[in-house]
C-alpha positions as CSV (number, residue, x, y, z in Angstrom):
1,M,92.3,18.8,-68.6
2,A,91.5,22.4,-67.9
3,D,91.5,23.2,-71.6
4,I,89.2,20.3,-72.5
5,D,86.7,21.2,-69.7
6,T,86.6,24.8,-70.8
7,A,85.8,23.7,-74.4
8,V,83.0,21.5,-73.3
9,R,81.4,24.2,-71.3
10,A,81.8,26.8,-74.1
11,G,80.2,24.6,-76.7
12,G,77.7,22.7,-74.5
13,P,74.1,23.3,-73.9
14,R,72.9,26.7,-72.6
15,N,70.0,27.7,-70.4
16,G,69.0,24.1,-69.7
17,Q,68.8,23.0,-73.4
18,R,69.2,19.4,-74.2
19,A,72.3,18.4,-76.0
20,D,70.5,16.7,-78.8
21,G,68.7,20.0,-79.9
22,A,65.2,18.7,-79.1
23,G,64.5,21.5,-76.7
24,A,65.4,24.1,-79.3
25,A,63.0,22.6,-81.9
26,R,60.0,22.3,-79.6
27,R,57.3,25.0,-80.1
28,P,54.3,25.7,-78.0
29,G,51.5,23.2,-78.8
30,A,53.7,21.2,-81.1
31,G,53.2,18.1,-78.9
32,R,49.4,18.2,-78.7
33,R,47.1,15.9,-80.7
34,R,43.7,16.8,-82.1
35,T,40.8,14.4,-81.3
36,V,37.7,13.5,-83.4
37,P,34.3,13.6,-81.4
38,G,33.1,10.2,-80.4
39,G,29.8,8.6,-81.5
40,R,28.0,9.5,-78.3
41,A,28.9,13.2,-78.7
42,V,27.6,13.3,-82.3
43,L,24.3,11.5,-81.3
44,G,23.8,14.0,-78.4
45,G,24.3,16.9,-80.8
46,L,21.7,15.5,-83.2
47,L,19.2,15.0,-80.4
48,V,19.6,18.6,-79.2
49,A,19.1,19.9,-82.8
50,A,16.0,17.8,-83.2
51,S,14.5,19.1,-80.0
52,V,15.1,22.7,-81.1
53,V,13.4,22.1,-84.5
54,G,10.4,20.5,-82.7
55,L,10.0,23.4,-80.3
56,F,10.1,25.9,-83.3
57,Y,7.4,23.8,-85.1
58,A,5.2,23.7,-82.1
59,S,5.5,27.5,-81.6
60,T,4.6,28.2,-85.2
61,R,1.5,26.0,-85.0
62,D,0.3,27.8,-81.9
63,Q,0.5,31.1,-83.9
64,S,-1.0,29.7,-87.2
65,G,-3.3,32.8,-87.7
66,P,-7.0,33.2,-88.2
67,T,-9.2,30.1,-87.9
68,E,-12.4,31.6,-89.5
69,S,-13.0,33.0,-93.0
70,Y,-15.4,35.8,-93.8
71,V,-17.1,37.0,-97.0
72,V,-15.5,40.0,-98.8
73,A,-16.3,41.7,-102.1
74,A,-14.4,40.1,-105.0
75,R,-14.7,43.2,-107.1
76,P,-16.1,46.8,-106.7
77,L,-19.8,46.6,-106.1
78,A,-22.3,49.5,-106.6
79,P,-25.5,50.0,-104.7
80,G,-28.4,48.1,-106.3
81,T,-26.2,45.2,-107.4
82,R,-27.9,41.8,-106.9
83,L,-25.1,39.5,-105.6
84,T,-24.0,36.3,-107.2
85,A,-21.3,33.9,-106.0
86,A,-18.8,35.4,-108.5
87,D,-19.1,38.8,-106.7
88,L,-17.9,37.4,-103.4
89,A,-14.9,35.6,-101.9
90,R,-13.9,34.2,-98.5
91,V,-10.7,35.1,-96.8
92,P,-9.2,34.2,-93.4
93,L,-9.7,37.1,-91.0
94,E,-9.3,37.7,-87.3
95,L,-12.3,40.0,-86.3
96,P,-13.4,41.3,-82.9
97,L,-16.7,39.9,-81.7
98,S,-18.4,43.3,-82.3
99,L,-17.5,43.2,-86.0
100,A,-17.8,39.4,-86.5
101,G,-21.4,39.6,-85.5
102,R,-22.2,41.8,-88.5
103,A,-20.1,39.8,-91.0
104,F,-20.9,36.7,-93.1
105,T,-19.1,33.4,-93.3
106,D,-21.2,31.8,-96.1
107,V,-21.2,33.0,-99.7
108,A,-24.3,31.0,-100.6
109,G,-26.3,32.8,-97.9
110,L,-25.8,36.1,-99.8
111,D,-26.7,34.8,-103.3
112,G,-29.4,37.1,-104.6
113,A,-29.0,39.7,-101.9
114,T,-29.0,43.4,-102.9
115,V,-26.1,45.8,-102.2
116,I,-27.3,49.0,-100.6
117,A,-23.9,50.6,-99.9
118,P,-20.8,50.8,-102.1
119,L,-18.2,48.1,-101.5
120,S,-14.6,48.1,-102.7
121,A,-12.7,45.0,-103.8
122,G,-11.6,43.1,-100.8
123,E,-13.9,45.0,-98.4
124,L,-15.6,43.0,-95.7
125,V,-19.3,42.5,-96.4
126,Q,-21.4,43.6,-93.4
127,A,-25.1,43.4,-92.7
128,S,-25.4,47.2,-93.0
129,A,-24.2,47.0,-96.7
130,V,-26.7,44.5,-98.1
131,V,-30.2,43.3,-97.8
132,A,-29.3,40.0,-96.2
133,K,-32.7,38.4,-96.8
134,P,-33.5,39.5,-100.4
135,S,-37.0,39.6,-101.9
136,A,-37.8,37.1,-104.5
137,P,-36.7,38.1,-108.1
138,G,-40.4,38.4,-109.2
139,S,-41.6,40.5,-106.2
140,R,-42.9,44.1,-106.5
141,E,-41.6,47.0,-104.5
142,V,-43.9,49.7,-103.0
143,T,-42.6,52.9,-101.3
144,F,-44.7,54.9,-98.8
145,A,-44.1,57.5,-96.1
146,V,-44.9,57.3,-92.4
147,P,-44.4,60.0,-89.7
148,R,-41.0,59.6,-88.1
149,A,-42.5,59.6,-84.6
150,T,-44.5,56.4,-85.4
151,L,-41.6,54.4,-86.7
152,T,-39.3,52.6,-84.3
153,P,-35.7,53.8,-84.6
154,A,-34.5,50.2,-84.3
155,L,-36.1,49.1,-87.6
156,E,-33.5,48.1,-90.2
157,V,-33.5,47.0,-93.8
158,G,-34.1,43.2,-94.0
159,E,-36.7,43.1,-91.3
160,R,-40.4,42.3,-91.6
161,I,-43.3,44.6,-90.9
162,D,-47.1,44.7,-90.9
163,V,-48.8,47.8,-92.3
164,V,-52.0,49.1,-90.6
165,A,-54.2,51.6,-92.4
166,T,-56.7,53.8,-90.6
167,Y,-59.5,55.2,-92.8
168,G,-61.9,58.0,-92.0
169,S,-62.0,60.1,-88.8
170,G,-64.1,60.4,-85.6
171,T,-66.6,57.7,-84.9
172,D,-66.7,56.5,-88.5
173,A,-62.9,55.7,-88.5
174,F,-61.7,52.1,-88.7
175,S,-58.3,50.4,-89.0
176,T,-57.3,47.2,-90.8
177,V,-54.1,45.4,-91.7
178,V,-53.3,45.9,-95.4
179,L,-50.0,44.1,-95.5
180,R,-48.5,41.3,-93.4
181,Q,-44.9,40.2,-92.9
182,A,-43.6,42.5,-95.7
183,L,-39.9,42.6,-96.3
184,V,-38.3,46.0,-95.8
185,V,-35.8,46.6,-98.7
186,G,-35.3,50.3,-98.2
187,L,-35.3,53.0,-95.5
188,D,-34.7,56.7,-96.0
189,R,-34.7,58.4,-92.6
190,G,-33.1,61.7,-93.9
191,R,-30.9,63.2,-91.2
192,D,-32.8,61.2,-88.5
193,R,-32.0,63.6,-85.7
194,V,-33.6,63.1,-82.3
195,G,-36.8,65.1,-82.0
196,E,-36.9,66.0,-85.7
197,Q,-40.2,66.0,-87.4
198,G,-41.0,64.8,-90.9
199,D,-41.6,61.5,-92.6
200,V,-39.5,58.4,-93.2
201,S,-39.6,56.7,-96.6
202,V,-40.2,52.9,-96.4
203,T,-39.8,50.5,-99.3
204,V,-41.2,47.0,-99.0
205,A,-41.2,43.9,-101.3
206,V,-44.7,42.6,-102.1
207,D,-45.2,39.2,-103.6
208,D,-49.0,39.2,-103.9
209,P,-50.4,41.7,-106.5
210,G,-53.5,42.0,-104.4
211,D,-51.4,43.2,-101.4
212,A,-49.6,45.7,-103.7
213,V,-53.0,47.2,-104.8
214,A,-54.3,47.3,-101.2
215,L,-51.2,49.1,-100.0
216,A,-51.3,51.6,-102.9
217,H,-55.0,52.3,-102.0
218,A,-54.1,52.8,-98.4
219,V,-51.2,55.1,-99.2
220,Q,-53.7,57.5,-101.0
221,L,-56.6,57.4,-98.6
222,A,-55.4,56.3,-95.1
223,K,-53.0,57.1,-92.3
224,L,-50.4,54.3,-92.2
225,T,-48.8,52.7,-89.2
226,V,-45.8,50.4,-89.4
227,V,-45.8,47.4,-87.0
228,R,-42.4,45.7,-86.6
229,A,-43.1,42.0,-87.2
230,T,-39.5,40.5,-87.4
231,G,-39.6,37.1,-85.7
232,A,-43.4,37.1,-85.4
233,G,-45.2,34.0,-86.4
234,P,-47.1,33.9,-89.7
235,A,-50.6,35.4,-89.6
236,S,-53.6,33.0,-89.6
237,G,-55.6,32.7,-92.8
238,G,-58.8,34.5,-93.5
239,P,-59.5,38.2,-94.0
240,P,-57.4,40.7,-92.0
241,P,-58.8,42.1,-88.7
242,L,-60.8,45.3,-88.7
243,F,-61.2,47.7,-85.8
244,R,-64.0,50.2,-85.3
245,L,-64.8,52.5,-82.4
246,P,-67.7,51.0,-80.4
247,A,-71.1,52.7,-80.2
248,P,-71.6,54.8,-77.0
249,G,-71.8,52.4,-74.0
250,A,-70.5,49.4,-75.9
251,T,-67.2,47.5,-75.5
252,P,-64.4,48.0,-78.1
253,T,-64.2,45.0,-80.4
254,T,-62.0,43.7,-83.2
255,A,-63.6,41.8,-86.0
256,A,-62.6,40.3,-89.3
257,G,-63.5,42.5,-92.2
258,A,-62.5,43.3,-95.8
259,R,-59.9,45.9,-96.7
260,G,-61.1,49.4,-96.8
């Protein structure tokens, strides 16, 4: 009995192992089973993904870029170029208010305008670079000089002016309007420093040949004064007003009269 008991102990299980060897074959994790996600889990994941895509789309729409398009030069443009639709293009731009106020959004509004400053391809077209309200193709242009001190510094190309001519001197002098609502197509102020003396060269477009002759006559014989008339209503018909100094003791009057 003692020998049999000793043999059983010597060949039996050690350290708590099962006699059938199952304990020796088991490895960590060998008894775990992997599970497949259920239908509810899959549906929940799809909903989360869809919400992420929706938020991304909404954020990109909020940052979609400029909402306004402005006119730019479609090719290099030299001063003196009369614009056509082929010279211009519209591109989306985000401009500050100070710059947007001097830009154009409509190509058709610049058709026939004249470029007065060089423009590179793709450059923004601003009011300072063109005559925004061009003269008619058949109009005449007359250039004359006026003293710098008599011309408002705010006058710009594209505005309208009246030209008053004063003939003679002393009690025989008289003044009359020789040109009404003329379009300014050129201004040469030189260095245009404050307090500087000298003349400013003004170029106007004249539609009526008679007005061109009257202005040319006044340029040669009279002192000219420019009256800013941008936004003023059209002048009434009839001969232009004429002003003369009154006789001693009389009241100054303005009457209609012929050009001098």
